[in-house]
C-alpha positions in Angstrom: -51.7 145.1 94.0 -55.3 145.6 92.7 -54.1 144.7 89.3 -52.5 141.4 90.6 -55.8 140.5 92.4 -57.8 141.1 89.3 -55.4 139.0 87.2 -55.6 136.2 89.8 -59.4 136.3 89.8 -59.5 136.2 86.0 -57.2 133.2 86.0 -59.3 131.3 88.5 -62.5 132.1 86.6 -61.1 131.1 83.3 -59.9 127.8 84.7 -63.3 127.1 86.2 -65.1 127.8 82.9 -62.7 125.5 81.0 -63.4 122.8 83.5 -67.1 123.1 83.0 -66.7 123.1 79.3 -64.6 120.0 79.3 -67.1 118.1 81.4 -69.9 119.0 79.0 -68.1 118.6 75.8 -69.2 115.9 73.2 -67.5 114.7 70.1 -68.9 116.7 67.1 -70.0 113.5 65.4 -72.7 112.7 67.9 -74.6 115.9 67.4 -77.5 115.4 64.9 -77.5 118.2 62.3 -81.0 117.4 61.1 -82.5 116.3 64.4 -85.9 117.7 63.4 -86.3 114.7 61.1 -86.3 112.3 64.0 -88.7 111.6 66.7 -87.5 112.4 70.2 -87.1 108.7 70.9 -84.8 108.1 67.9 -82.9 111.3 68.4 -82.1 110.3 72.0 -80.9 106.9 70.8 -78.5 108.4 68.3 -77.0 110.9 70.7 -74.9 108.4 72.7 -74.8 109.0 76.5 -71.1 107.9 76.7 -69.4 111.0 75.4 -66.1 109.2 74.8 -67.7 106.5 72.8 -68.0 106.5 69.0 -70.9 104.3 67.8 -69.8 101.3 65.6 -71.4 100.5 62.3 -73.4 97.7 64.0 -74.7 100.1 66.6 -75.8 102.6 63.9 -77.6 99.9 61.9 -79.4 98.5 65.0 -80.5 102.0 66.0 -81.8 102.8 62.5 -83.7 99.5 62.2 -85.7 100.7 65.2 -86.3 104.1 63.5 -87.5 102.4 60.2 -90.0 100.3 62.2 -91.3 103.5 63.8 -91.3 105.4 60.5 -93.4 102.7 58.8 -95.6 101.9 61.8 -98.7 103.3 60.0 -97.8 102.0 56.6 -100.3 99.3 55.5 -98.0 96.6 54.1 -99.8 94.1 51.9 -101.2 90.8 53.4 -100.8 92.1 57.0 -97.1 91.8 56.7 -94.5 94.2 58.1 -91.1 95.8 57.2 -89.2 92.6 57.8 -91.0 90.9 54.9 -89.5 93.5 52.6 -86.0 94.2 54.0 -83.0 92.4 52.7 -81.5 92.5 56.2 -84.3 90.1 57.3 -84.2 88.0 54.1 -87.2 89.9 52.7 -87.7 91.1 49.2 -87.8 94.9 48.7 -90.1 96.6 46.3 -87.8 98.1 43.7 -89.0 100.8 41.3 -87.0 102.6 38.6 -87.6 105.8 36.6 -85.9 105.9 33.2 -85.8 109.2 31.5 -83.3 111.9 30.3 -82.1 115.2 31.7 -84.7 117.9 32.5 -87.7 115.7 32.0 -89.3 116.0 35.5 -87.6 113.1 37.1 -86.2 115.1 40.1 -89.8 115.9 41.0 -91.1 112.3 40.5 -88.1 110.9 42.3 -88.8 113.0 45.3 -92.4 111.9 45.2 -91.3 108.3 45.6 -88.9 109.2 48.3 -91.7 110.7 50.3 -92.9 107.1 51.0 -91.9 106.0 54.5 -89.1 103.5 54.5 -87.8 104.3 51.0 -84.1 104.2 50.0 -83.4 106.4 47.1 -80.6 105.6 44.6 -80.3 109.0 43.0 -78.8 109.0 39.4 -76.4 106.0 39.9 -74.6 106.8 36.7 -73.6 110.4 37.6 -69.9 109.5 37.4 -70.2 108.8 33.7 -70.5 112.5 32.9 -72.9 114.1 30.3 -73.4 111.1 28.1 -76.2 108.8 27.1 -75.4 105.1 27.4 -76.9 103.2 24.5 -74.6 100.1 24.4 -70.9 99.6 24.2 -68.5 100.6 25.6 -70.4 101.5 28.8 -73.6 99.6 28.7 -72.7 96.3 30.3 -70.8 97.8 33.3 -73.5 100.5 33.8 -76.3 97.8 34.0 -74.1 95.7 36.3 -73.5 98.6 38.7 -77.2 99.4 38.8 -77.9 95.8 39.8 -75.3 96.0 42.5 -76.9 99.0 44.0 -80.4 97.4 43.9 -78.9 94.5 45.7 -77.2 96.9 48.2 -73.8 95.7 47.1 -71.4 98.6 47.3 -68.2 96.6 46.7 -66.4 97.2 43.4 -68.1 100.6 43.1 -65.0 102.7 43.7 -65.5 105.1 40.8 -69.1 105.7 42.0 -68.1 106.3 45.6 -65.0 108.4 44.7 -67.2 110.6 42.5 -69.8 111.0 45.3 -67.2 112.3 47.8 -66.5 115.3 45.6 -70.1 115.6 44.4 -72.2 115.0 47.5 -75.5 115.6 45.7 -75.1 111.9 44.7 -76.3 111.1 48.3 -78.1 114.3 49.5 -81.2 113.4 47.5 -81.3 110.1 49.5 -82.4 112.0 52.5 -82.5 109.1 54.9 -78.9 108.1 54.0 -77.7 111.7 54.1 -79.1 112.2 57.6 -76.8 109.4 58.7 -73.9 110.9 56.7 -74.3 114.1 58.7 -74.5 112.2 62.0 -71.6 109.8 61.2 -69.5 111.3 58.4 -66.8 108.7 58.9 -69.2 106.0 57.6 -70.9 107.8 54.8 -68.8 106.4 51.9 -67.9 103.1 53.6 -69.1 100.2 51.4 -69.8 98.0 54.5 -71.9 100.6 56.2 -73.8 101.4 52.9 -74.5 97.8 52.3 -75.9 97.2 55.8 -77.8 100.5 55.9 -79.4 99.9 52.4 -80.6 96.4 53.4 -82.8 97.8 56.2 -85.3 99.4 53.8 -88.4 97.8 52.5 -88.6 100.1 49.4 -86.0 101.1 46.9 -86.4 103.7 44.2 -84.0 104.8 41.5 -84.0 107.5 38.8 -81.7 107.1 35.8 -81.2 109.8 33.2 -78.2 108.4 31.3 -79.4 104.9 30.3 -81.6 104.4 27.3 -84.7 102.2 27.7 -83.4 99.3 25.4 -80.8 98.4 28.0 -83.3 98.5 30.9 -84.7 95.2 29.7 -81.8 93.5 31.4 -83.1 94.8 34.7 -86.7 93.6 33.9 -85.3 90.2 32.9 -83.8 89.7 36.4 -86.4 87.7 38.3 -84.7 88.1 41.6 -84.8 91.9 41.4 -88.4 91.9 40.2 -88.1 95.6 39.3 -90.9 97.8 37.9 -89.7 100.3 35.3 -91.4 103.6 34.4 -90.4 105.5 31.3 -90.9 109.2 31.8 -91.2 111.2 28.5 -91.2 114.9 27.9 -91.8 117.2 24.9 -88.3 117.8 23.3 -89.1 121.5 23.1 -89.5 121.6 26.9 -86.4 119.5 27.5 -84.2 121.7 25.3 -85.5 124.9 26.7 -84.8 123.7 30.2 -81.3 122.5 29.3 -80.4 126.0 28.0 -80.3 127.1 31.7 -77.9 124.4 32.8 -74.2 125.2 32.5 -73.2 121.6 32.2 -75.2 121.0 29.0 -73.9 123.4 26.2 -71.1 121.8 24.3 -72.1 118.2 25.1 -73.7 116.7 22.0 -75.8 114.1 23.9 -77.3 117.0 25.8 -77.7 120.1 23.5 -78.4 118.5 20.1 -82.0 118.2 19.1 -81.5 115.5 16.5 -79.6 113.2 19.1 -82.3 113.8 21.8 -85.1 112.9 19.4 -83.3 109.8 18.0 -83.2 108.6 21.6 -86.9 109.3 21.9 -87.6 107.2 18.8 -85.4 104.4 20.2 -87.2 104.6 23.5 -90.6 104.4 21.8 -89.6 101.2 19.9 -88.2 99.7 23.1 -91.4 100.6 25.0 -93.5 98.7 22.4 -91.5 95.6 23.1 -91.4 96.0 26.9 -95.1 96.6 27.2 -95.8 93.3 25.5 -93.2 91.3 27.4 -93.6 92.9 30.9 -97.2 94.3 30.9 -97.4 94.4 34.7 -93.9 95.7 35.3 -93.4 98.3 32.6 -95.3 101.6 32.1 -94.9 105.0 30.4 -96.0 108.4 31.5 -95.5 111.8 29.9 -94.4 114.6 32.2 -97.1 116.9 30.8 -99.9 114.5 31.8 -98.3 114.0 35.3 -98.0 117.7 35.8 -101.6 118.7 34.7 -103.2 116.3 37.2 -100.4 115.2 39.7 -102.7 113.7 42.3 -104.6 111.4 39.9 -101.5 110.2 38.1 -99.3 109.7 41.2 -102.0 107.6 42.7 -102.2 105.5 39.5 -98.4 105.3 39.4 -98.4 104.1 43.0 -100.8 101.3 42.1 -98.4 100.3 39.4 -95.4 100.5 41.8 -97.4 98.5 44.4 -97.0 101.4 46.9 -99.6 102.9 49.2 -100.5 106.5 48.7 -99.4 107.6 52.2 -100.3 110.9 53.8 -96.6 111.9 53.6 -96.9 111.6 49.8 -100.0 113.8 49.7 -98.2 116.3 51.9 -95.3 116.4 49.5 -97.7 117.0 46.6 -99.5 119.7 48.5 -96.3 121.6 49.1 -94.6 121.1 45.7 -97.3 121.6 43.0 -99.0 124.9 43.8 -96.4 127.7 43.5 -93.0 128.3 41.8 -90.2 128.6 44.3 -86.4 128.2 44.1 -84.0 128.0 41.1 -84.0 125.9 38.0 -83.4 122.6 39.9 -86.2 123.3 42.4 -89.1 120.8 42.6 -91.4 123.5 44.0 -93.5 124.3 40.9 -96.9 125.3 39.7 -97.2 121.9 38.1 -99.9 122.9 35.6 -97.7 125.6 34.0 -94.2 124.2 34.4 -94.2 121.8 31.4 -95.3 124.5 29.0 -92.9 127.3 30.0 -91.0 126.7 26.8 -93.8 128.4 24.8 -92.8 131.8 26.2 -89.1 131.2 26.7 -88.2 129.9 23.2 -88.6 132.1 20.1 -90.4 130.8 17.1 -87.2 130.1 15.2 -85.9 127.9 18.0 -89.2 126.1 18.2 -89.1 125.4 14.4 -85.5 124.1 14.5 -86.4 121.6 17.2 -89.6 120.5 15.4 -87.7 120.0 12.2 -85.2 117.7 14.0 -87.9 115.9 16.0 -90.8 115.4 13.6 -91.0 111.6 14.0 -90.4 111.6 17.7 -93.1 114.2 18.3 -95.6 112.2 16.3 -94.9 109.0 18.2 -95.2 110.6 21.6 -98.2 112.8 20.8 -96.7 116.3 20.7 -98.3 118.9 18.3 -96.2 121.3 16.2 -96.7 125.1 16.5 -97.6 125.9 12.9 -97.2 129.7 13.3 -95.9 132.3 15.7 -99.3 133.7 16.5 -100.5 130.6 18.3 -97.2 129.7 20.0 -97.9 131.1 23.4 -101.5 129.8 23.6 -101.9 126.5 21.8 -102.1 123.0 23.4 -99.0 121.1 22.4 -100.1 117.7 23.6 -102.5 115.2 22.1 -103.2 111.5 22.5 -100.6 108.8 21.7 -100.5 105.0 21.7 -97.8 102.4 22.2 -98.3 99.6 19.8 
């Protein structure tokens, strides 16, 4: 009998607990996984109070437009304007800024600097689905440029290859932190072209970093008056590039990535294109070397923001404060002692490797102001950077 009473009591207790659980249960999709990124106001808005209701795309867009207004509340838009003057959703004109470079040249760091600006939408490496190739012209050039323009116009239709690739390589979106926060809240919308279009159109600023398109083709973007893009060419010492690529498993065996002569032929081509673009688009094209940026990041980022027509917001300073002092994380980390990071190749490469790269990169190094290491004795101590001009 005591055993039967115990079982009866256990049954009643279990039923009661299940009832309580059912009354308090919410669909998984309404729990924010990165709620610390939102203010309490916005977080409360996103966690719907009707637990049986799944927010529609329109609901999410309306809610996030409120969040963007709050995020940019202290941003000094030019001419006393506001976010609506720059968002496509309200027939504004976003500020669009593009970094053109190649693999392992410091663009992840600089891309994250731009993404620290409140109200920024980050198109991270839009040509990832092309693989480990450099696009210099046919057969990929025209479609690659067309797809870049589509993204800058927030048009995600006819981008099936891009979106399909992203679903199995989510880092395509994770660097776009504002979008990825929404993907975690509403995974059913993350790869939906309609949602992506409407979400992208909310933002006053767009940034993009491209490592697979050579500069000559970027003129098609500068030529587009509606886009009104600004293009920054980011250059790095080929010895530093190739040393860094040694540590990436996706690079060896791909000629566009691991061959010094091909890398430096692209650097020569980019220099020639830079000469033309500087003359044709003096206010919308600029060059910076990774080494110069790293040695004095605060000065150069402020200068770059003047070029990009962006305000050096306190959130940008906070990013620099936390990412330029100490080394932390793996080879893809952007937490670096910025003054030493560009020159790590001097201790990681042996002198024979350095000589091989210099032999294949003689002209490129002269054009971009990189000094050869004339003997092994000075390798670890010499200054490999000198002045350069684009003319």
